[in-house]
C-alpha positions as CSV (number, residue, x, y, z in Angstrom):
1,M,71.2,18.9,-8.1
2,T,68.2,21.0,-9.2
3,C,65.1,19.5,-10.5
4,Q,63.5,21.1,-13.5
5,T,59.9,20.8,-14.5
6,A,59.4,19.8,-18.1
7,R,57.9,22.6,-20.3
8,I,55.6,21.1,-22.9
9,I,54.4,23.9,-25.2
10,T,51.8,22.6,-27.8
11,P,50.0,24.3,-30.8
12,V,47.1,24.7,-28.2
13,S,49.3,26.5,-25.9
14,W,49.8,29.2,-28.6
15,V,46.0,29.3,-29.5
16,F,44.9,29.9,-25.9
17,A,47.7,32.3,-25.1
18,P,46.6,36.0,-25.0
19,E,47.1,38.1,-28.1
20,W,49.7,40.2,-26.2
21,L,52.2,38.5,-23.9
22,T,54.2,39.9,-21.3
23,V,58.0,39.2,-21.5
24,G,57.8,36.4,-19.0
25,E,54.9,34.8,-20.9
26,A,56.7,35.2,-24.2
27,S,59.7,33.7,-22.7
28,H,57.7,30.7,-21.2
29,L,56.0,30.1,-24.5
30,S,59.1,30.5,-26.8
31,G,61.5,28.8,-24.4
32,H,63.9,31.7,-24.7
33,D,64.9,33.5,-21.5
34,K,63.5,37.1,-20.8
35,D,66.9,38.8,-22.0
36,T,66.6,37.1,-25.3
37,V,62.9,38.2,-25.7
38,L,63.9,41.8,-24.7
39,W,66.7,41.5,-27.4
40,L,64.1,40.3,-30.0
41,I,61.9,43.4,-29.2
42,E,65.0,45.9,-29.3
43,D,65.9,44.2,-32.7
44,G,62.6,44.6,-34.2
45,D,62.3,40.8,-34.9
46,V,59.0,40.6,-33.0
47,E,56.0,43.0,-32.9
48,A,55.8,44.6,-29.5
49,K,54.3,47.7,-27.7
50,Q,54.9,49.3,-24.3
51,D,52.1,49.6,-21.8
52,G,53.6,51.8,-19.2
53,D,56.8,50.2,-18.1
54,T,55.7,46.8,-19.4
55,W,56.7,45.3,-22.8
56,L,54.0,43.3,-24.5
57,V,54.8,41.0,-27.4
58,N,52.3,40.0,-30.1
59,K,51.9,36.3,-29.9
60,W,51.6,35.6,-33.6
61,S,54.6,37.7,-34.3
62,L,56.6,35.6,-31.7
63,H,55.2,32.4,-33.3
64,E,56.4,33.6,-36.9
65,F,59.8,34.2,-35.4
66,Q,59.9,30.7,-33.9
67,E,58.7,29.1,-37.0
68,A,61.4,30.9,-39.1
69,L,64.2,30.0,-36.4
70,A,62.9,26.4,-36.8
71,E,63.3,26.3,-40.6
72,I,66.6,28.0,-40.5
73,L,67.9,25.3,-37.9
74,H,66.3,22.5,-40.1
75,W,68.4,23.6,-43.1
76,W,71.6,24.1,-41.1
77,G,71.3,20.8,-39.3
């Protein structure tokens, strides 16, 4: 049995996050795994740029994606 730490993400978490997030930071903030974040980048669902070998995700673009996803899930539920 593994013990998982509860992840509590608040609006404050979004405000104080850097403007450009690493894939790991975007994963933590959004709750998606890293592969999903990379898929969102590839699919053009979030604004991203490359810094060398590192992908950086615009936090507000990710936030807008999360808001749209929440609205869709609300209306489907």
